[in-house]
mmCIF entry with sequence, helices, sheets and N, C-alpha, C, O atoms, coordinates in Angstrom:
data_MODEL
# 
_entry.id   MODEL 
# 
_entity.id                         1 
_entity.type                       polymer 
_entity.pdbx_number_of_molecules   1 
# 
_entity_poly.entity_id                      1 
_entity_poly.type                           'polypeptide(L)' 
_entity_poly.nstd_linkage                   no 
_entity_poly.nstd_monomer                   no 
_entity_poly.pdbx_seq_one_letter_code       MSEHEHSGSLSGLSESEAKEFNKFFIASFTAFTVVALIAHVLAWNWRPWG 
_entity_poly.pdbx_seq_one_letter_code_can   MSEHEHSGSLSGLSESEAKEFNKFFIASFTAFTVVALIAHVLAWNWRPWG 
_entity_poly.pdbx_strand_id                 A 
# 
loop_
_entity_poly_seq.entity_id 
_entity_poly_seq.num 
_entity_poly_seq.mon_id 
_entity_poly_seq.hetero 
1 1  MET n 
1 2  SER n 
1 3  GLU n 
1 4  HIS n 
1 5  GLU n 
1 6  HIS n 
1 7  SER n 
1 8  GLY n 
1 9  SER n 
1 10 LEU n 
1 11 SER n 
1 12 GLY n 
1 13 LEU n 
1 14 SER n 
1 15 GLU n 
1 16 SER n 
1 17 GLU n 
1 18 ALA n 
1 19 LYS n 
1 20 GLU n 
1 21 PHE n 
1 22 ASN n 
1 23 LYS n 
1 24 PHE n 
1 25 PHE n 
1 26 ILE n 
1 27 ALA n 
1 28 SER n 
1 29 PHE n 
1 30 THR n 
1 31 ALA n 
1 32 PHE n 
1 33 THR n 
1 34 VAL n 
1 35 VAL n 
1 36 ALA n 
1 37 LEU n 
1 38 ILE n 
1 39 ALA n 
1 40 HIS n 
1 41 VAL n 
1 42 LEU n 
1 43 ALA n 
1 44 TRP n 
1 45 ASN n 
1 46 TRP n 
1 47 ARG n 
1 48 PRO n 
1 49 TRP n 
1 50 GLY n 
# 
_struct_asym.id          A 
_struct_asym.entity_id   1 
# 
_struct_conf.conf_type_id            HELX_P 
_struct_conf.id                      HELX_P1 
_struct_conf.pdbx_PDB_helix_id       AA1 
_struct_conf.beg_label_comp_id       GLU 
_struct_conf.beg_label_asym_id       A 
_struct_conf.beg_label_seq_id        15 
_struct_conf.pdbx_beg_PDB_ins_code   ? 
_struct_conf.end_label_comp_id       TRP 
_struct_conf.end_label_asym_id       A 
_struct_conf.end_label_seq_id        46 
_struct_conf.pdbx_end_PDB_ins_code   ? 
_struct_conf.beg_auth_comp_id        GLU 
_struct_conf.beg_auth_asym_id        A 
_struct_conf.beg_auth_seq_id         15 
_struct_conf.end_auth_comp_id        TRP 
_struct_conf.end_auth_asym_id        A 
_struct_conf.end_auth_seq_id         46 
_struct_conf.pdbx_PDB_helix_class    1 
_struct_conf.details                 ? 
_struct_conf.pdbx_PDB_helix_length   32 
# 
_struct_conf_type.id          HELX_P 
_struct_conf_type.criteria    ? 
_struct_conf_type.reference   ? 
# 
loop_
_atom_site.group_PDB 
_atom_site.id 
_atom_site.type_symbol 
_atom_site.label_atom_id 
_atom_site.label_alt_id 
_atom_site.label_comp_id 
_atom_site.label_asym_id 
_atom_site.label_entity_id 
_atom_site.label_seq_id 
_atom_site.pdbx_PDB_ins_code 
_atom_site.Cartn_x 
_atom_site.Cartn_y 
_atom_site.Cartn_z 
_atom_site.occupancy 
_atom_site.B_iso_or_equiv 
_atom_site.pdbx_formal_charge 
_atom_site.auth_seq_id 
_atom_site.auth_comp_id 
_atom_site.auth_asym_id 
_atom_site.auth_atom_id 
_atom_site.pdbx_PDB_model_num 
ATOM 1   N N  . MET A 1 1  ? 125.997 121.432 68.987  1.00 0.00 ? 1  MET A N  1 
ATOM 2   C CA . MET A 1 1  ? 124.917 120.699 69.630  1.00 0.00 ? 1  MET A CA 1 
ATOM 3   C C  . MET A 1 1  ? 124.293 121.585 70.701  1.00 0.00 ? 1  MET A C  1 
ATOM 4   O O  . MET A 1 1  ? 124.224 122.799 70.510  1.00 0.00 ? 1  MET A O  1 
ATOM 5   N N  . SER A 1 2  ? 123.844 121.034 71.803  1.00 0.00 ? 2  SER A N  1 
ATOM 6   C CA . SER A 1 2  ? 123.224 121.817 72.860  1.00 0.00 ? 2  SER A CA 1 
ATOM 7   C C  . SER A 1 2  ? 124.258 122.191 73.914  1.00 0.00 ? 2  SER A C  1 
ATOM 8   O O  . SER A 1 2  ? 125.398 121.729 73.890  1.00 0.00 ? 2  SER A O  1 
ATOM 9   N N  . GLU A 1 3  ? 123.822 123.044 74.840  1.00 0.00 ? 3  GLU A N  1 
ATOM 10  C CA . GLU A 1 3  ? 124.733 123.466 75.903  1.00 0.00 ? 3  GLU A CA 1 
ATOM 11  C C  . GLU A 1 3  ? 125.045 122.329 76.858  1.00 0.00 ? 3  GLU A C  1 
ATOM 12  O O  . GLU A 1 3  ? 126.147 122.253 77.401  1.00 0.00 ? 3  GLU A O  1 
ATOM 13  N N  . HIS A 1 4  ? 124.086 121.453 77.063  1.00 0.00 ? 4  HIS A N  1 
ATOM 14  C CA . HIS A 1 4  ? 124.257 120.353 78.009  1.00 0.00 ? 4  HIS A CA 1 
ATOM 15  C C  . HIS A 1 4  ? 124.648 119.086 77.259  1.00 0.00 ? 4  HIS A C  1 
ATOM 16  O O  . HIS A 1 4  ? 123.870 118.542 76.475  1.00 0.00 ? 4  HIS A O  1 
ATOM 17  N N  . GLU A 1 5  ? 125.839 118.640 77.511  1.00 0.00 ? 5  GLU A N  1 
ATOM 18  C CA . GLU A 1 5  ? 126.307 117.399 76.896  1.00 0.00 ? 5  GLU A CA 1 
ATOM 19  C C  . GLU A 1 5  ? 125.964 116.236 77.829  1.00 0.00 ? 5  GLU A C  1 
ATOM 20  O O  . GLU A 1 5  ? 126.213 116.309 79.032  1.00 0.00 ? 5  GLU A O  1 
ATOM 21  N N  . HIS A 1 6  ? 125.403 115.184 77.283  1.00 0.00 ? 6  HIS A N  1 
ATOM 22  C CA . HIS A 1 6  ? 125.084 114.000 78.068  1.00 0.00 ? 6  HIS A CA 1 
ATOM 23  C C  . HIS A 1 6  ? 126.335 113.132 78.168  1.00 0.00 ? 6  HIS A C  1 
ATOM 24  O O  . HIS A 1 6  ? 127.054 112.934 77.189  1.00 0.00 ? 6  HIS A O  1 
ATOM 25  N N  . SER A 1 7  ? 126.575 112.624 79.367  1.00 0.00 ? 7  SER A N  1 
ATOM 26  C CA . SER A 1 7  ? 127.743 111.779 79.584  1.00 0.00 ? 7  SER A CA 1 
ATOM 27  C C  . SER A 1 7  ? 127.376 110.308 79.458  1.00 0.00 ? 7  SER A C  1 
ATOM 28  O O  . SER A 1 7  ? 127.823 109.488 80.261  1.00 0.00 ? 7  SER A O  1 
ATOM 29  N N  . GLY A 1 8  ? 126.571 109.964 78.463  1.00 0.00 ? 8  GLY A N  1 
ATOM 30  C CA . GLY A 1 8  ? 126.193 108.578 78.249  1.00 0.00 ? 8  GLY A CA 1 
ATOM 31  C C  . GLY A 1 8  ? 124.988 108.149 79.055  1.00 0.00 ? 8  GLY A C  1 
ATOM 32  O O  . GLY A 1 8  ? 124.571 106.993 78.971  1.00 0.00 ? 8  GLY A O  1 
ATOM 33  N N  . SER A 1 9  ? 124.418 109.051 79.835  1.00 0.00 ? 9  SER A N  1 
ATOM 34  C CA . SER A 1 9  ? 123.256 108.719 80.665  1.00 0.00 ? 9  SER A CA 1 
ATOM 35  C C  . SER A 1 9  ? 122.006 109.344 80.079  1.00 0.00 ? 9  SER A C  1 
ATOM 36  O O  . SER A 1 9  ? 121.989 110.533 79.760  1.00 0.00 ? 9  SER A O  1 
ATOM 37  N N  . LEU A 1 10 ? 120.958 108.543 79.937  1.00 0.00 ? 10 LEU A N  1 
ATOM 38  C CA . LEU A 1 10 ? 119.706 109.064 79.408  1.00 0.00 ? 10 LEU A CA 1 
ATOM 39  C C  . LEU A 1 10 ? 119.025 110.005 80.393  1.00 0.00 ? 10 LEU A C  1 
ATOM 40  O O  . LEU A 1 10 ? 118.309 110.917 79.979  1.00 0.00 ? 10 LEU A O  1 
ATOM 41  N N  . SER A 1 11 ? 119.236 109.799 81.686  1.00 0.00 ? 11 SER A N  1 
ATOM 42  C CA . SER A 1 11 ? 118.584 110.622 82.698  1.00 0.00 ? 11 SER A CA 1 
ATOM 43  C C  . SER A 1 11 ? 119.290 111.954 82.897  1.00 0.00 ? 11 SER A C  1 
ATOM 44  O O  . SER A 1 11 ? 118.692 112.896 83.417  1.00 0.00 ? 11 SER A O  1 
ATOM 45  N N  . GLY A 1 12 ? 120.532 112.047 82.499  1.00 0.00 ? 12 GLY A N  1 
ATOM 46  C CA . GLY A 1 12 ? 121.300 113.266 82.717  1.00 0.00 ? 12 GLY A CA 1 
ATOM 47  C C  . GLY A 1 12 ? 121.942 113.332 84.086  1.00 0.00 ? 12 GLY A C  1 
ATOM 48  O O  . GLY A 1 12 ? 122.567 114.335 84.429  1.00 0.00 ? 12 GLY A O  1 
ATOM 49  N N  . LEU A 1 13 ? 121.798 112.272 84.878  1.00 0.00 ? 13 LEU A N  1 
ATOM 50  C CA . LEU A 1 13 ? 122.394 112.250 86.214  1.00 0.00 ? 13 LEU A CA 1 
ATOM 51  C C  . LEU A 1 13 ? 123.828 111.735 86.141  1.00 0.00 ? 13 LEU A C  1 
ATOM 52  O O  . LEU A 1 13 ? 124.169 110.903 85.301  1.00 0.00 ? 13 LEU A O  1 
ATOM 53  N N  . SER A 1 14 ? 124.650 112.249 87.039  1.00 0.00 ? 14 SER A N  1 
ATOM 54  C CA . SER A 1 14 ? 125.996 111.701 87.153  1.00 0.00 ? 14 SER A CA 1 
ATOM 55  C C  . SER A 1 14 ? 125.904 110.360 87.878  1.00 0.00 ? 14 SER A C  1 
ATOM 56  O O  . SER A 1 14 ? 124.849 110.003 88.401  1.00 0.00 ? 14 SER A O  1 
ATOM 57  N N  . GLU A 1 15 ? 126.994 109.633 87.906  1.00 0.00 ? 15 GLU A N  1 
ATOM 58  C CA . GLU A 1 15 ? 126.971 108.322 88.547  1.00 0.00 ? 15 GLU A CA 1 
ATOM 59  C C  . GLU A 1 15 ? 126.667 108.444 90.035  1.00 0.00 ? 15 GLU A C  1 
ATOM 60  O O  . GLU A 1 15 ? 125.895 107.647 90.569  1.00 0.00 ? 15 GLU A O  1 
ATOM 61  N N  . SER A 1 16 ? 127.257 109.426 90.716  1.00 0.00 ? 16 SER A N  1 
ATOM 62  C CA . SER A 1 16 ? 127.002 109.588 92.148  1.00 0.00 ? 16 SER A CA 1 
ATOM 63  C C  . SER A 1 16 ? 125.557 110.013 92.409  1.00 0.00 ? 16 SER A C  1 
ATOM 64  O O  . SER A 1 16 ? 124.954 109.570 93.386  1.00 0.00 ? 16 SER A O  1 
ATOM 65  N N  . GLU A 1 17 ? 124.998 110.860 91.554  1.00 0.00 ? 17 GLU A N  1 
ATOM 66  C CA . GLU A 1 17 ? 123.594 111.266 91.697  1.00 0.00 ? 17 GLU A CA 1 
ATOM 67  C C  . GLU A 1 17 ? 122.669 110.073 91.463  1.00 0.00 ? 17 GLU A C  1 
ATOM 68  O O  . GLU A 1 17 ? 121.671 109.910 92.165  1.00 0.00 ? 17 GLU A O  1 
ATOM 69  N N  . ALA A 1 18 ? 122.999 109.253 90.490  1.00 0.00 ? 18 ALA A N  1 
ATOM 70  C CA . ALA A 1 18 ? 122.188 108.072 90.212  1.00 0.00 ? 18 ALA A CA 1 
ATOM 71  C C  . ALA A 1 18 ? 122.235 107.083 91.370  1.00 0.00 ? 18 ALA A C  1 
ATOM 72  O O  . ALA A 1 18 ? 121.214 106.482 91.706  1.00 0.00 ? 18 ALA A O  1 
ATOM 73  N N  . LYS A 1 19 ? 123.401 106.903 91.986  1.00 0.00 ? 19 LYS A N  1 
ATOM 74  C CA . LYS A 1 19 ? 123.512 106.003 93.136  1.00 0.00 ? 19 LYS A CA 1 
ATOM 75  C C  . LYS A 1 19 ? 122.716 106.541 94.322  1.00 0.00 ? 19 LYS A C  1 
ATOM 76  O O  . LYS A 1 19 ? 122.075 105.772 95.039  1.00 0.00 ? 19 LYS A O  1 
ATOM 77  N N  . GLU A 1 20 ? 122.754 107.853 94.531  1.00 0.00 ? 20 GLU A N  1 
ATOM 78  C CA . GLU A 1 20 ? 121.994 108.459 95.616  1.00 0.00 ? 20 GLU A CA 1 
ATOM 79  C C  . GLU A 1 20 ? 120.493 108.287 95.376  1.00 0.00 ? 20 GLU A C  1 
ATOM 80  O O  . GLU A 1 20 ? 119.752 107.945 96.298  1.00 0.00 ? 20 GLU A O  1 
ATOM 81  N N  . PHE A 1 21 ? 120.050 108.520 94.157  1.00 0.00 ? 21 PHE A N  1 
ATOM 82  C CA . PHE A 1 21 ? 118.639 108.330 93.825  1.00 0.00 ? 21 PHE A CA 1 
ATOM 83  C C  . PHE A 1 21 ? 118.232 106.879 94.011  1.00 0.00 ? 21 PHE A C  1 
ATOM 84  O O  . PHE A 1 21 ? 117.163 106.600 94.552  1.00 0.00 ? 21 PHE A O  1 
ATOM 85  N N  . ASN A 1 22 ? 119.074 105.950 93.568  1.00 0.00 ? 22 ASN A N  1 
ATOM 86  C CA . ASN A 1 22 ? 118.781 104.531 93.697  1.00 0.00 ? 22 ASN A CA 1 
ATOM 87  C C  . ASN A 1 22 ? 118.636 104.137 95.169  1.00 0.00 ? 22 ASN A C  1 
ATOM 88  O O  . ASN A 1 22 ? 117.740 103.372 95.527  1.00 0.00 ? 22 ASN A O  1 
ATOM 89  N N  . LYS A 1 23 ? 119.523 104.665 96.017  1.00 0.00 ? 23 LYS A N  1 
ATOM 90  C CA . LYS A 1 23 ? 119.448 104.364 97.440  1.00 0.00 ? 23 LYS A CA 1 
ATOM 91  C C  . LYS A 1 23 ? 118.117 104.850 98.025  1.00 0.00 ? 23 LYS A C  1 
ATOM 92  O O  . LYS A 1 23 ? 117.485 104.134 98.802  1.00 0.00 ? 23 LYS A O  1 
ATOM 93  N N  . PHE A 1 24 ? 117.691 106.060 97.655  1.00 0.00 ? 24 PHE A N  1 
ATOM 94  C CA . PHE A 1 24 ? 116.416 106.600 98.117  1.00 0.00 ? 24 PHE A CA 1 
ATOM 95  C C  . PHE A 1 24 ? 115.250 105.774 97.577  1.00 0.00 ? 24 PHE A C  1 
ATOM 96  O O  . PHE A 1 24 ? 114.302 105.484 98.308  1.00 0.00 ? 24 PHE A O  1 
ATOM 97  N N  . PHE A 1 25 ? 115.318 105.397 96.311  1.00 0.00 ? 25 PHE A N  1 
ATOM 98  C CA . PHE A 1 25 ? 114.251 104.609 95.682  1.00 0.00 ? 25 PHE A CA 1 
ATOM 99  C C  . PHE A 1 25 ? 114.094 103.257 96.366  1.00 0.00 ? 25 PHE A C  1 
ATOM 100 O O  . PHE A 1 25 ? 112.976 102.840 96.667  1.00 0.00 ? 25 PHE A O  1 
ATOM 101 N N  . ILE A 1 26 ? 115.196 102.575 96.612  1.00 0.00 ? 26 ILE A N  1 
ATOM 102 C CA . ILE A 1 26 ? 115.159 101.259 97.251  1.00 0.00 ? 26 ILE A CA 1 
ATOM 103 C C  . ILE A 1 26 ? 114.594 101.373 98.670  1.00 0.00 ? 26 ILE A C  1 
ATOM 104 O O  . ILE A 1 26 ? 113.787 100.538 99.080  1.00 0.00 ? 26 ILE A O  1 
ATOM 105 N N  . ALA A 1 27 ? 115.011 102.403 99.426  1.00 0.00 ? 27 ALA A N  1 
ATOM 106 C CA . ALA A 1 27 ? 114.507 102.592 100.788 1.00 0.00 ? 27 ALA A CA 1 
ATOM 107 C C  . ALA A 1 27 ? 113.009 102.868 100.767 1.00 0.00 ? 27 ALA A C  1 
ATOM 108 O O  . ALA A 1 27 ? 112.270 102.326 101.589 1.00 0.00 ? 27 ALA A O  1 
ATOM 109 N N  . SER A 1 28 ? 112.556 103.699 99.841  1.00 0.00 ? 28 SER A N  1 
ATOM 110 C CA . SER A 1 28 ? 111.131 104.023 99.740  1.00 0.00 ? 28 SER A CA 1 
ATOM 111 C C  . SER A 1 28 ? 110.322 102.793 99.354  1.00 0.00 ? 28 SER A C  1 
ATOM 112 O O  . SER A 1 28 ? 109.263 102.542 99.929  1.00 0.00 ? 28 SER A O  1 
ATOM 113 N N  . PHE A 1 29 ? 110.806 102.032 98.396  1.00 0.00 ? 29 PHE A N  1 
ATOM 114 C CA . PHE A 1 29 ? 110.111 100.826 97.954  1.00 0.00 ? 29 PHE A CA 1 
ATOM 115 C C  . PHE A 1 29 ? 110.021 99.805  99.086  1.00 0.00 ? 29 PHE A C  1 
ATOM 116 O O  . PHE A 1 29 ? 108.982 99.172  99.273  1.00 0.00 ? 29 PHE A O  1 
ATOM 117 N N  . THR A 1 30 ? 111.108 99.646  99.840  1.00 0.00 ? 30 THR A N  1 
ATOM 118 C CA . THR A 1 30 ? 111.119 98.718  100.960 1.00 0.00 ? 30 THR A CA 1 
ATOM 119 C C  . THR A 1 30 ? 110.117 99.144  102.024 1.00 0.00 ? 30 THR A C  1 
ATOM 120 O O  . THR A 1 30 ? 109.375 98.311  102.545 1.00 0.00 ? 30 THR A O  1 
ATOM 121 N N  . ALA A 1 31 ? 110.090 100.438 102.354 1.00 0.00 ? 31 ALA A N  1 
ATOM 122 C CA . ALA A 1 31 ? 109.144 100.939 103.350 1.00 0.00 ? 31 ALA A CA 1 
ATOM 123 C C  . ALA A 1 31 ? 107.708 100.727 102.880 1.00 0.00 ? 31 ALA A C  1 
ATOM 124 O O  . ALA A 1 31 ? 106.861 100.306 103.667 1.00 0.00 ? 31 ALA A O  1 
ATOM 125 N N  . PHE A 1 32 ? 107.423 101.009 101.623 1.00 0.00 ? 32 PHE A N  1 
ATOM 126 C CA . PHE A 1 32 ? 106.083 100.806 101.076 1.00 0.00 ? 32 PHE A CA 1 
ATOM 127 C C  . PHE A 1 32 ? 105.685 99.337  101.160 1.00 0.00 ? 32 PHE A C  1 
ATOM 128 O O  . PHE A 1 32 ? 104.558 99.022  101.541 1.00 0.00 ? 32 PHE A O  1 
ATOM 129 N N  . THR A 1 33 ? 106.594 98.442  100.809 1.00 0.00 ? 33 THR A N  1 
ATOM 130 C CA . THR A 1 33 ? 106.312 97.010  100.841 1.00 0.00 ? 33 THR A CA 1 
ATOM 131 C C  . THR A 1 33 ? 106.023 96.535  102.257 1.00 0.00 ? 33 THR A C  1 
ATOM 132 O O  . THR A 1 33 ? 105.109 95.738  102.470 1.00 0.00 ? 33 THR A O  1 
ATOM 133 N N  . VAL A 1 34 ? 106.793 97.017  103.226 1.00 0.00 ? 34 VAL A N  1 
ATOM 134 C CA . VAL A 1 34 ? 106.577 96.631  104.620 1.00 0.00 ? 34 VAL A CA 1 
ATOM 135 C C  . VAL A 1 34 ? 105.209 97.115  105.094 1.00 0.00 ? 34 VAL A C  1 
ATOM 136 O O  . VAL A 1 34 ? 104.480 96.363  105.740 1.00 0.00 ? 34 VAL A O  1 
ATOM 137 N N  . VAL A 1 35 ? 104.853 98.360  104.782 1.00 0.00 ? 35 VAL A N  1 
ATOM 138 C CA . VAL A 1 35 ? 103.547 98.898  105.172 1.00 0.00 ? 35 VAL A CA 1 
ATOM 139 C C  . VAL A 1 35 ? 102.422 98.093  104.513 1.00 0.00 ? 35 VAL A C  1 
ATOM 140 O O  . VAL A 1 35 ? 101.419 97.789  105.158 1.00 0.00 ? 35 VAL A O  1 
ATOM 141 N N  . ALA A 1 36 ? 102.584 97.751  103.239 1.00 0.00 ? 36 ALA A N  1 
ATOM 142 C CA . ALA A 1 36 ? 101.569 96.968  102.539 1.00 0.00 ? 36 ALA A CA 1 
ATOM 143 C C  . ALA A 1 36 ? 101.419 95.575  103.153 1.00 0.00 ? 36 ALA A C  1 
ATOM 144 O O  . ALA A 1 36 ? 100.300 95.084  103.297 1.00 0.00 ? 36 ALA A O  1 
ATOM 145 N N  . LEU A 1 37 ? 102.514 94.945  103.510 1.00 0.00 ? 37 LEU A N  1 
ATOM 146 C CA . LEU A 1 37 ? 102.445 93.619  104.133 1.00 0.00 ? 37 LEU A CA 1 
ATOM 147 C C  . LEU A 1 37 ? 101.750 93.685  105.490 1.00 0.00 ? 37 LEU A C  1 
ATOM 148 O O  . LEU A 1 37 ? 100.926 92.830  105.815 1.00 0.00 ? 37 LEU A O  1 
ATOM 149 N N  . ILE A 1 38 ? 102.084 94.700  106.276 1.00 0.00 ? 38 ILE A N  1 
ATOM 150 C CA . ILE A 1 38 ? 101.430 94.866  107.573 1.00 0.00 ? 38 ILE A CA 1 
ATOM 151 C C  . ILE A 1 38 ? 99.930  95.079  107.388 1.00 0.00 ? 38 ILE A C  1 
ATOM 152 O O  . ILE A 1 38 ? 99.124  94.501  108.117 1.00 0.00 ? 38 ILE A O  1 
ATOM 153 N N  . ALA A 1 39 ? 99.556  95.910  106.411 1.00 0.00 ? 39 ALA A N  1 
ATOM 154 C CA . ALA A 1 39 ? 98.136  96.158  106.138 1.00 0.00 ? 39 ALA A CA 1 
ATOM 155 C C  . ALA A 1 39 ? 97.425  94.871  105.731 1.00 0.00 ? 39 ALA A C  1 
ATOM 156 O O  . ALA A 1 39 ? 96.293  94.633  106.151 1.00 0.00 ? 39 ALA A O  1 
ATOM 157 N N  . HIS A 1 40 ? 98.068  94.050  104.929 1.00 0.00 ? 40 HIS A N  1 
ATOM 158 C CA . HIS A 1 40 ? 97.449  92.788  104.506 1.00 0.00 ? 40 HIS A CA 1 
ATOM 159 C C  . HIS A 1 40 ? 97.282  91.831  105.686 1.00 0.00 ? 40 HIS A C  1 
ATOM 160 O O  . HIS A 1 40 ? 96.252  91.167  105.802 1.00 0.00 ? 40 HIS A O  1 
ATOM 161 N N  . VAL A 1 41 ? 98.271  91.756  106.548 1.00 0.00 ? 41 VAL A N  1 
ATOM 162 C CA . VAL A 1 41 ? 98.172  90.889  107.719 1.00 0.00 ? 41 VAL A CA 1 
ATOM 163 C C  . VAL A 1 41 ? 97.040  91.367  108.629 1.00 0.00 ? 41 VAL A C  1 
ATOM 164 O O  . VAL A 1 41 ? 96.257  90.555  109.121 1.00 0.00 ? 41 VAL A O  1 
ATOM 165 N N  . LEU A 1 42 ? 96.950  92.675  108.852 1.00 0.00 ? 42 LEU A N  1 
ATOM 166 C CA . LEU A 1 42 ? 95.876  93.208  109.692 1.00 0.00 ? 42 LEU A CA 1 
ATOM 167 C C  . LEU A 1 42 ? 94.507  92.964  109.063 1.00 0.00 ? 42 LEU A C  1 
ATOM 168 O O  . LEU A 1 42 ? 93.560  92.609  109.765 1.00 0.00 ? 42 LEU A O  1 
ATOM 169 N N  . ALA A 1 43 ? 94.395  93.146  107.774 1.00 0.00 ? 43 ALA A N  1 
ATOM 170 C CA . ALA A 1 43 ? 93.125  92.904  107.093 1.00 0.00 ? 43 ALA A CA 1 
ATOM 171 C C  . ALA A 1 43 ? 92.760  91.423  107.143 1.00 0.00 ? 43 ALA A C  1 
ATOM 172 O O  . ALA A 1 43 ? 91.588  91.082  107.302 1.00 0.00 ? 43 ALA A O  1 
ATOM 173 N N  . TRP A 1 44 ? 93.743  90.545  107.010 1.00 0.00 ? 44 TRP A N  1 
ATOM 174 C CA . TRP A 1 44 ? 93.486  89.108  107.077 1.00 0.00 ? 44 TRP A CA 1 
ATOM 175 C C  . TRP A 1 44 ? 92.992  88.717  108.473 1.00 0.00 ? 44 TRP A C  1 
ATOM 176 O O  . TRP A 1 44 ? 92.088  87.893  108.610 1.00 0.00 ? 44 TRP A O  1 
ATOM 177 N N  . ASN A 1 45 ? 93.596  89.318  109.514 1.00 0.00 ? 45 ASN A N  1 
ATOM 178 C CA . ASN A 1 45 ? 93.164  89.021  110.887 1.00 0.00 ? 45 ASN A CA 1 
ATOM 179 C C  . ASN A 1 45 ? 91.760  89.562  111.149 1.00 0.00 ? 45 ASN A C  1 
ATOM 180 O O  . ASN A 1 45 ? 91.006  88.973  111.924 1.00 0.00 ? 45 ASN A O  1 
ATOM 181 N N  . TRP A 1 46 ? 91.407  90.658  110.523 1.00 0.00 ? 46 TRP A N  1 
ATOM 182 C CA . TRP A 1 46 ? 90.102  91.267  110.730 1.00 0.00 ? 46 TRP A CA 1 
ATOM 183 C C  . TRP A 1 46 ? 89.009  90.478  110.008 1.00 0.00 ? 46 TRP A C  1 
ATOM 184 O O  . TRP A 1 46 ? 87.997  90.112  110.605 1.00 0.00 ? 46 TRP A O  1 
ATOM 185 N N  . ARG A 1 47 ? 89.230  90.218  108.695 1.00 0.00 ? 47 ARG A N  1 
ATOM 186 C CA . ARG A 1 47 ? 88.257  89.471  107.888 1.00 0.00 ? 47 ARG A CA 1 
ATOM 187 C C  . ARG A 1 47 ? 88.987  88.582  106.883 1.00 0.00 ? 47 ARG A C  1 
ATOM 188 O O  . ARG A 1 47 ? 89.340  89.044  105.798 1.00 0.00 ? 47 ARG A O  1 
ATOM 189 N N  . PRO A 1 48 ? 89.215  87.341  107.221 1.00 0.00 ? 48 PRO A N  1 
ATOM 190 C CA . PRO A 1 48 ? 89.912  86.448  106.280 1.00 0.00 ? 48 PRO A CA 1 
ATOM 191 C C  . PRO A 1 48 ? 89.171  86.338  104.953 1.00 0.00 ? 48 PRO A C  1 
ATOM 192 O O  . PRO A 1 48 ? 87.947  86.210  104.924 1.00 0.00 ? 48 PRO A O  1 
ATOM 193 N N  . TRP A 1 49 ? 89.908  86.388  103.878 1.00 0.00 ? 49 TRP A N  1 
ATOM 194 C CA . TRP A 1 49 ? 89.282  86.346  102.558 1.00 0.00 ? 49 TRP A CA 1 
ATOM 195 C C  . TRP A 1 49 ? 89.539  85.036  101.839 1.00 0.00 ? 49 TRP A C  1 
ATOM 196 O O  . TRP A 1 49 ? 89.179  84.900  100.670 1.00 0.00 ? 49 TRP A O  1 
ATOM 197 N N  . GLY A 1 50 ? 90.157  84.063  102.509 1.00 0.00 ? 50 GLY A N  1 
ATOM 198 C CA . GLY A 1 50 ? 90.508  82.834  101.823 1.00 0.00 ? 50 GLY A CA 1 
ATOM 199 C C  . GLY A 1 50 ? 89.701  81.647  102.167 1.00 0.00 ? 50 GLY A C  1 
ATOM 200 O O  . GLY A 1 50 ? 89.935  80.565  101.629 1.00 0.00 ? 50 GLY A O  1 
# 
């Protein structure tokens, strides 16, 4: 086969690498969501659209 054997993971990451990536992904998503919510609140206070 090939030089790189997959250990059952489609991404090729080990379990610890996948957990580290997941932790970074969740933190980034949470930060993005908080910034988006703040932007929506500020925009609503500036010019209500409802």
